[in-house]
C-alpha positions as CSV (number, residue, x, y, z in Angstrom):
1,M,62.3,29.4,21.8
2,L,63.1,29.0,25.5
3,A,61.2,25.7,25.7
4,T,63.1,24.5,22.6
5,S,66.4,25.4,24.2
6,I,65.6,23.6,27.4
7,L,64.5,20.5,25.5
8,E,67.7,20.5,23.4
9,V,70.2,21.3,26.2
10,V,68.7,19.2,29.0
11,G,67.8,16.5,26.6
12,V,71.5,15.9,25.9
13,Y,72.1,15.1,29.6
14,V,69.0,12.9,30.3
15,V,69.4,10.4,27.5
16,N,71.2,8.0,29.8
17,P,69.9,8.7,33.4
18,H,72.5,6.5,35.1
19,D,75.4,8.6,33.6
20,L,74.5,11.5,35.9
21,V,74.3,9.6,39.2
22,S,77.8,10.6,40.3
23,D,77.8,14.1,38.9
24,A,76.2,16.1,41.7
25,L,77.1,19.5,40.3
26,T,75.4,18.8,36.9
27,L,72.4,17.4,38.7
28,E,72.1,20.5,40.8
29,A,72.4,22.8,37.8
30,L,70.0,20.8,35.7
31,F,67.2,20.4,38.3
32,K,67.5,23.9,39.5
33,L,66.7,24.9,35.9
34,L,64.0,22.3,35.5
35,A,62.3,23.0,38.8
36,E,62.0,26.7,38.0
37,A,60.9,25.9,34.4
38,V,57.9,23.8,35.6
39,R,57.1,26.0,38.6
40,A,53.3,26.7,38.8
41,S,51.8,30.0,39.8
42,P,50.6,30.0,43.5
43,P,47.1,28.6,44.0
44,G,44.3,30.9,42.9
45,M,46.7,33.0,40.7
46,T,47.9,32.8,37.1
47,G,50.8,34.1,35.0
48,L,53.4,34.1,37.8
49,G,55.4,31.1,36.4
50,I,58.2,31.5,33.8
51,C,56.9,33.3,30.7
52,C,53.5,33.8,32.3
53,D,53.1,30.0,32.8
54,K,53.6,29.3,29.1
55,L,57.0,27.6,29.5
56,R,55.5,25.1,32.0
57,A,52.6,24.4,29.6
58,L,54.9,23.8,26.7
59,L,57.2,21.4,28.6
60,F,54.2,19.4,29.9
61,Q,53.3,18.8,26.2
62,Q,56.4,16.7,26.0
63,P,55.8,13.7,28.2
64,P,58.8,11.7,26.9
65,F,61.1,14.5,27.8
66,I,59.6,14.9,31.3
67,G,59.6,11.1,31.7
68,R,63.4,11.0,31.0
69,C,63.9,13.8,33.6
70,V,61.9,11.8,36.1
71,A,64.0,8.7,35.3
72,V,67.1,10.7,36.2
73,V,65.6,11.5,39.6
74,G,64.8,7.8,40.1
75,A,68.4,6.9,39.2
76,S,70.1,9.6,41.2
77,V,68.3,10.9,44.2
78,Q,69.3,8.0,46.6
79,E,73.0,8.4,45.9
80,C,73.2,12.1,45.3
81,T,75.8,13.8,47.5
82,S,74.4,17.3,47.1
83,P,71.5,18.3,49.4
84,K,70.8,21.2,47.0
85,A,70.5,18.9,44.0
86,V,68.1,16.7,46.0
87,E,66.1,19.7,46.9
88,H,65.8,20.8,43.3
89,M,64.8,17.3,42.2
90,L,62.1,17.1,44.8
91,R,60.8,20.6,43.8
92,F,60.7,19.4,40.2
93,L,58.7,16.3,41.0
94,A,56.3,18.2,43.2
95,S,55.6,20.7,40.4
96,L,54.7,17.9,38.0
97,M,51.7,17.1,40.2
98,E,50.4,20.6,40.7
99,G,47.6,22.5,39.0
100,D,44.4,21.5,37.4
101,E,45.7,22.3,33.9
102,A,48.4,19.6,34.3
103,L,46.0,17.0,35.7
104,A,43.8,17.6,32.6
105,L,46.6,16.4,30.3
106,P,46.1,12.6,29.7
107,A,49.6,11.9,28.4
108,H,51.2,13.8,31.3
109,R,49.1,11.9,33.8
110,A,49.9,8.5,32.1
111,M,53.6,9.3,32.2
112,L,53.3,9.9,36.0
113,V,51.3,6.8,36.6
114,A,53.9,4.7,34.8
115,A,56.8,6.4,36.7
116,L,55.1,6.4,40.1
117,P,56.6,3.0,41.4
118,E,60.1,4.2,40.4
119,I,59.5,7.5,42.1
120,C,58.4,5.9,45.3
121,V,61.3,3.5,45.3
122,A,63.8,6.3,44.8
123,L,62.2,8.5,47.5
124,C,61.9,5.7,50.1
125,C,65.5,4.6,49.6
126,A,66.7,8.2,49.8
127,L,64.7,8.7,53.0
128,A,66.5,5.7,54.5
129,S,70.0,6.8,53.6
130,Q,70.1,10.6,53.1
131,K,71.0,12.2,56.4
132,H,69.9,15.7,55.4
133,L,66.3,14.4,54.9
134,T,66.0,14.2,58.7
135,E,66.0,18.0,58.7
136,L,62.5,19.5,58.7
137,E,63.0,21.8,55.6
138,A,64.3,19.0,53.5
139,L,61.8,16.5,54.8
140,D,59.0,19.0,54.0
141,A,60.0,18.9,50.3
142,W,60.1,15.1,50.4
143,A,56.7,15.0,52.0
144,T,55.2,17.4,49.5
145,V,56.0,15.0,46.6
146,L,54.3,12.1,48.5
147,E,51.2,14.3,49.4
148,R,50.7,15.4,45.8
149,A,51.2,11.9,44.5
150,G,48.6,10.7,46.9
151,S,46.2,13.5,46.0
152,W,46.7,13.3,42.2
153,L,46.9,9.6,41.8
154,P,44.8,8.2,44.7
155,A,44.1,4.9,43.1
156,E,47.7,4.2,42.1
157,F,49.6,5.7,45.0
158,P,49.1,3.1,47.8
159,A,50.5,0.2,45.7
160,A,53.4,2.3,44.4
161,F,54.3,3.5,47.9
162,A,54.2,-0.1,49.2
163,V,56.7,-1.1,46.4
164,G,58.9,1.8,47.5
165,L,58.8,0.8,51.2
166,V,59.7,-2.9,50.4
167,S,62.8,-1.7,48.5
168,T,64.3,-0.1,51.6
169,Q,66.6,-2.0,54.1
170,V,64.2,-1.1,56.9
171,A,62.6,-3.5,59.4
172,D,58.9,-4.5,58.7
173,C,57.7,-2.6,61.8
174,G,59.4,0.6,60.6
175,R,58.0,0.3,57.1
176,A,54.5,-0.3,58.5
177,Q,54.8,2.7,60.8
178,L,55.7,5.0,57.9
179,E,53.0,3.5,55.6
180,Q,50.4,4.1,58.3
181,H,51.6,7.6,59.0
182,V,51.5,8.7,55.3
183,A,48.1,7.1,54.8
184,A,46.8,9.1,57.8
185,R,48.2,12.4,56.7
186,T,44.8,14.0,56.0
187,E,43.6,13.1,59.5
188,W,46.0,15.5,61.2
189,S,44.6,18.9,61.9
190,H,48.1,20.5,61.8
191,R,50.5,19.5,59.0
192,E,53.5,20.7,61.1
193,E,52.7,18.2,63.8
194,W,52.3,15.4,61.2
195,L,55.7,16.5,59.7
196,E,57.4,16.4,63.1
197,Q,56.1,12.9,63.7
198,L,57.4,12.0,60.2
199,Q,60.8,13.3,61.2
200,R,60.9,11.1,64.3
201,I,60.1,8.1,62.2
202,V,62.8,8.9,59.7
203,V,65.4,9.5,62.4
204,T,64.6,6.0,63.8
205,W,64.8,4.5,60.3
206,Q,68.2,5.9,59.7
207,S,69.5,5.0,63.2
208,E,68.4,1.4,62.8
209,R,69.9,1.2,59.3
210,V,73.3,2.5,60.6
211,S,73.2,-0.1,63.4
212,A,72.3,-2.9,61.0
213,L,75.2,-2.0,58.7
214,A,77.7,-1.6,61.5
């Protein structure tokens, strides 16, 4: 019943993704709900998600619905004025690429493969323009989505990420620096240090973008 209610209520809002771009409060409420609904149990544990993980499983059996929610993120995250809404959207995306049970669903994986270029464009453009993404906590959520996409879809991720980078108004050298840093993420022995270097790259990105637009 809970899954049906979410499908019906949220489904009304995500029919036309671009209609929500300027409605930060609705985005925040919707994706707070969705992020919690698809939250996985911690690694090595089961039954700690909503309804003992059953709600997540039921929603993942509805790829068209999840795909429309992903499309809302793609249309909204760059322009969203609510850091909280962006946080919830990032948590939602990250949870879609978590857990062996989700990876084993062919339709779910196919939906993510199809949406991956759009996801990367949205995330890269947001990184170039959203000031709060220079803060480590927010940047950590952004990086988690990219890390899971690279782990889950290793064959598709590099090309999709390249599309995302090209879509930004960032100089070639800045795009190349981020592309190399993301590609080398598994080579760093401490993720915190990798994240701090990512933060420096993003601060430079945004500073150069502001200067270019001045």
